[in-house]
N, C-alpha and C positions, 0 to 999 in steps of 0.2 A: 512142710509145703503150703501155700495158700496161693493161689493164684486165680486170680474173677479176670477171666476173659471175657464172660458174658455181657453184653453192652445195654441190655435191656434194663430201663427203668425200676421196674420191679426188683430184678435181683438186686440192685445195687441197692437200692431201699433197705430190702432184708438185710443186707450184709452191713448196713450202717446202724440199722437197730440191734445186730446182736452185735458190733462191737460199743454200743453205746453204756455198758457196764463193766467199770473199771477190772481190769484183771492181772496186769503185770504192771510192774514197776515202772519200766521207761518203754514209751513207744517212738519209732524216728520217723517223721514224713518227709521223703524225699520224691521233688516234683523232676523228672526226666525230660527231656527231649534233644536226640540226637546225640548221646552221650555213651553210646558203646564202647569208645576209649577207655572211658574214665571208669566205668563202673566196679570192675575187677579190683582194683585198685580204692574205690570209694567203699567195697563191700570190706576190703581187709581192714582198712582203718577205721571205719564206722563200727565193726564185729569188735574189736581191740578196744575202742573206747566203750564200746556198752557193756562188754564183759566186767572191764576196770569198775564199772560202777552199780552194777546189777547181776554181776552174774549170768544165770542162763534164764534171767528171768526179763526177758527183752523182746519187743519186735522191730523191725524193720522193712515200713511200706515205704516200694515202688512205686512209682505211679507214670507211666509210659505215656506220654503227652503227644499221641500221633507221630512219634518219630519217622521219620522217611530212613533210616539206617536200621541197622539188628539191635537197635537198644533192648526191644521186646524179648528178643531170641535170647538175648544175655540175661535180661531178669528171670526167665522161666527156667532156663540154665540153672543161674543163682536159687531159685526159689524150690528144683527138683535137688538139689542138694544142700540144701541148710535151712532147716525146719523153722528157722526165726525169720524168714523172710517172704513176705506179701506181695506178690505182683498184682500191678493192675493194670489194667491196656483200655485204655479211653477210644473212642470212637473214631475219633479226628483229633485234630490239633485243637484245643479248647483255648488255652494259654496258660502261661504260668499258674495265675495266680486260681483259676479254675480247677488245675489239677493238684495244686498244694492242697484248695481245700477239699475234692476227692479225696485223696490221703488222709486227710486229717479227719473226716469223717469214720474213717475206719478202725482210729487210733484206738485203744483200746486200754494202753496205761493210765498211771495214776500223773505221772508225767509225762511230757509231749515235746519231744526234740525235732525244730524245723532245722532243715539244712537242703543244700541245691547239690547238683550231683557234680557239679564242676572242680569241687574242690578247693576254690579259693575260700571258702570258710574251711579251717581246718575242725574235723572231727574232734579230736582230740581236746578240742574245748569243752567238751560234754562234762568232764569232770569239776573242771573250776566252777562252770554254771552252776553244777548240783550245788558243789561246796558253799557257792554263794547267796544260792536260793536259801537253804539249810543253813547259812549263819546267819542271815540278815533278813530271815521272816518272807522274802519276798516270793510274790506270784507270778514276774516273768523277770527272766536275765537276758536281752537283750545284746547281741555282740554291737559294739561301736567302732567303725574304722577308724585308727587311727593314720595308716598307708592306704594306697592302691595299688601294689604293683599290677604289673602286667595291662593297667588301662590307661588309653590315650589321655592326652590332654583335654581333648574336646569333650570326653566322658566324663571327666571330672568336675569339668567348669558345669555343663548340662547339669550335672546330681547337684552341684553345691545351690546351683540357681534354682533349681527345683524344690529344694526344702526349703531355701530361706522363702520363695514365693507361697509356697504351701505354708510356710508360719506365718506367716503376714495376712493371709487368706481366713483360717479357719480360729475357731473361740477356743480349743486345746492343744495342748502341745504334744506333738510327735517330732521323737528323738532327731537329731540332725544327723547324718553319715550313720546311718542305721537299716539295715535291709529287712527281710524273714527272718535272718538265721538269729533263734532264739531258743529259749528252753521257757515252757510253761505249765502251771499246774493242771488239773484236770478241772477246777471249777471256773478257768480262765476258757479251757477249751469249748465247755458246755455253753458259757457264756455268749462266744464268739459262734458258732453252730447254730446258734439261737437266732442268728441275723437275719433277714433275709434277702440282704441285697443281691442281684445278682452279678453285678458287675463288682467286684470285691478288689478292696486295697486292703489288704490284711495287715499290713504294720499299721496303718492307720485306725483301722477297726480293733485291733489287739489294745492301744494307747488310747483309744475313745474309750472303753469299758473298765479302763480303770485298776484298783486294786496294786498293790507295792511293785513298783516296775525299777528296775535297777541296772545300769550298763555294766559290761565287759569289755574291755578295752582290747585291740587285736590288730596284728596287720594281715592284712587282706594279701592273700598270694594271686599269682597267675593263675589260670585256669591248665588243669593237667593235660587235656590234650582238647582237641576241635575250636570252634569257632563260636562266639555269644550266639545266642538265640533270639535275643532284644535287638533287632532292628530299630533303626531312627523313626520310622514311622509306630514300631510295637511301642516305643517309649514314649512318642506324644502321645498314643492313645491312653498309656498306662496312667501319663500324670494328667490327662483330661477326666478319666474315673476318676482320680484321687482329689482332684478339686471340685469337682461338680460333687462327688459322694459326700464330701463331709465341710461343703462352704454352702452358705447362702449368700455370701457377697457377690458373685457372679450374678445371681438372681435379682437382687438389690439394685446392681446396676442397669438389667434391664426395666425394673421398675423407674428409675430416673430417667432412663432413655424415653420411657413414654409417656411420663409428665411433663418432659421438655418437647415430646411433638406434638403434644394436646397446646400446648402452648405456642408453640408454631403455626399449629392450627387454626385458633384464634387469632392470630394476625391473620393469616390467608381470609379468613372469614370477613376480616373489619378492610382490608384491602381490598375483596370483592367489592364490598357495601360500596365502599367510597370511589371505586372506579364507574360502579352505574349511577352514582347520584352527580359525579362532577365529569363523566368522562362519558364518551360514546363506546357502548360494547355490545357485543351479539346478543340479540335475544335469546333468552336462556342462559345466558352465561353463567351471570350471578347467581342463579337459584342453584344451578348444575356443582359450581365451586364451594357455596356454603352447604349443599348435603355431601359430596364428598368428604371437602375439609371437615364436616360434623363427625360423619358417620366413621371416618377413619381416625379421627384422634381418639374419639368416645371406645373404639375394639382394641386399637393400641394400651389405651391407658387399663381399660379390663384386664384385659393377656397378660400386661405388666402388674396388674396387683394379683390375679391368680397365681404365676410363677413366683412373683417376688413375696408372699406371705407365706408365714413359717407354716409347717404341717406337723400334725401328730405322729 
């Protein structure tokens, strides 16, 4: 049994350091949010999948992301009866990517399997992923969805638009129709954990890292129980994090807008001078407009330059 309920940063950092040395064959990281109904079935199927590929040499890290139901009670019960379970209780709901990161920092295995607790992604694909990794010498085997059962047409449409738009905005390839469901080697995990981003888009970060990455196609299933924790607002925030984290093009748009506004400010200055020379204007109006236009244009341009310039 391994239950981490101390919410202090020092305790979590100590655990992360302790887990940084590989010691077992397979670690599984599972973020959980309001998944009390799914956890017993997840535990049964995930345990069978791990035993098939690693015997007794595995661990399952379950992270409670501030659930409002009895998810933590179920995790604690599983950890009390199964020595392979490591339970992590976050102090509040930090979001899927942060909860997943917390789980990954505690994974000590040579290979790391990422899966959600809702059982839409079959745990039984762990063995095919292990086999594909061995046969093709890959560092990452990611699940690529052929179909998405139990999802609305609007959800499928927004997901399609998001991945296609993201693909146009970034300078490297992020696989389409793929989530965080994947198997990766220890060196990929260590590279991932070394990245300092606070707003994390893990599937994009793993793609950016490089190494050999291959897909494994599968049919995504319906949720085993409960409802998705991804509201429309959360999906929008997730998309914004992904786009701003991996693309400089939105910042460059700010640069172009700044340059356009500078050009407009010079037109305004010219207009104020013409009005002063050929038409009657209020005293002080021309000088005021020139100062406002010049300073405003210069500030916008310099701000756009700062935001749009590449940073090391």
